[in-house]
C-alpha positions in Angstrom: -12.5 98.8 -28.3 -12.4 96.5 -31.6 -16.5 96.2 -31.2 -17.0 99.6 -31.1 -14.4 99.7 -34.0 -16.3 97.0 -35.9 -19.7 98.9 -35.6 -18.4 102.2 -36.8 -16.9 100.5 -40.0 -20.2 98.6 -40.7 -22.0 101.7 -40.1 -19.6 103.5 -42.3 -19.8 100.6 -45.2 -23.5 100.7 -45.1 -24.1 104.5 -45.1 -21.3 104.5 -48.3 -22.9 101.7 -50.1 -26.5 103.6 -49.3 -24.9 107.1 -50.9 -22.9 105.5 -53.9 -26.3 104.0 -54.8 -28.4 107.3 -54.7 -25.7 109.2 -56.9 -25.7 106.7 -59.2 -30.0 106.4 -59.3 -30.0 110.4 -59.1 -27.3 110.4 -62.3 -29.0 107.5 -63.8 -32.9 110.2 -63.5 -31.0 113.3 -64.5 -30.0 111.3 -67.8 -33.0 110.1 -68.2 -34.3 113.6 -68.1 -31.6 115.2 -70.5 -32.7 112.9 -73.1 -36.4 113.9 -72.3 -35.8 117.2 -73.2 -33.8 116.5 -75.8 -36.1 114.2 -77.5 -38.8 117.0 -76.7 -37.0 120.2 -78.0 -36.0 117.5 -81.7 -39.6 117.2 -81.3 -40.7 120.9 -81.4 -38.2 121.2 -84.4 -39.8 118.6 -86.2 -43.3 120.0 -85.8 -42.1 123.6 -87.1 -39.9 122.1 -90.1 -43.8 120.2 -91.1 -45.9 123.3 -90.3 -43.0 125.4 -92.5 -43.7 122.0 -95.6 -47.5 122.2 -95.1 -47.5 126.4 -95.5 -45.4 125.8 -98.5 -48.4 122.9 -100.2 -50.7 125.2 -99.4 -50.0 128.4 -100.7 -47.2 127.9 -103.0 -48.6 124.9 -104.4 -45.1 122.5 -104.2 -45.0 119.6 -104.8 -43.2 118.1 -101.4 -45.7 114.7 -100.2 -42.6 112.9 -100.4 -41.2 115.6 -97.4 -43.9 115.9 -95.8 -44.0 112.0 -95.2 -40.9 111.9 -94.2 -41.5 114.2 -91.8 -44.4 112.7 -90.5 -42.4 109.3 -89.8 -39.9 111.7 -87.9 -42.4 113.1 -86.0 -44.1 109.6 -85.5 -40.8 107.8 -84.2 -40.0 110.8 -81.8 -43.1 110.8 -80.6 -42.6 106.9 -79.6 -39.0 107.7 -77.8 -40.5 110.2 -76.0 -43.4 107.3 -74.1 -40.2 105.1 -74.0 -38.2 107.2 -72.0 -41.3 108.4 -69.8 -42.0 105.2 -69.1 -37.7 104.2 -68.3 -38.8 107.2 -65.9 -41.6 105.9 -64.4 -40.1 102.6 -64.0 -37.3 104.5 -61.7 -39.1 106.2 -59.3 -41.7 102.9 -59.2 -38.0 100.8 -58.1 -36.5 104.4 -56.1 -40.0 103.8 -54.0 -39.8 100.4 -53.4 -36.3 100.7 -52.6 -37.1 103.8 -49.5 -40.0 101.7 -48.5 -38.1 98.5 -47.8 -35.4 100.5 -46.5 -37.6 101.9 -44.3 -39.0 98.4 -43.4 -36.0 97.3 -42.8 -35.0 100.5 -40.9 -38.5 100.1 -38.6 -37.7 95.7 -37.9 -34.7 97.0 -35.9 
């Protein structure tokens, strides 16, 4: 009876560890996806602002070169952030795939 209980407990602990690490991974993935969508939304707004500034300059002759330059800088920074987030997502996917492969190999080795 003691042996069966210990086996059950160890199995339950492994399952709990696996489930909790999976929940953390999914939470991190969701967080990164939200950051990406937020960044892309800000990027769209900045492109729209740049378009309005450019239109005002071309059609109204407004001297807004400083505003256009600032908008271009913000776009550049947002695109850099977007690339970083995408890289983080790809790294997380690669880590998850490697972990799944290691788990599968360990299971097959038993």
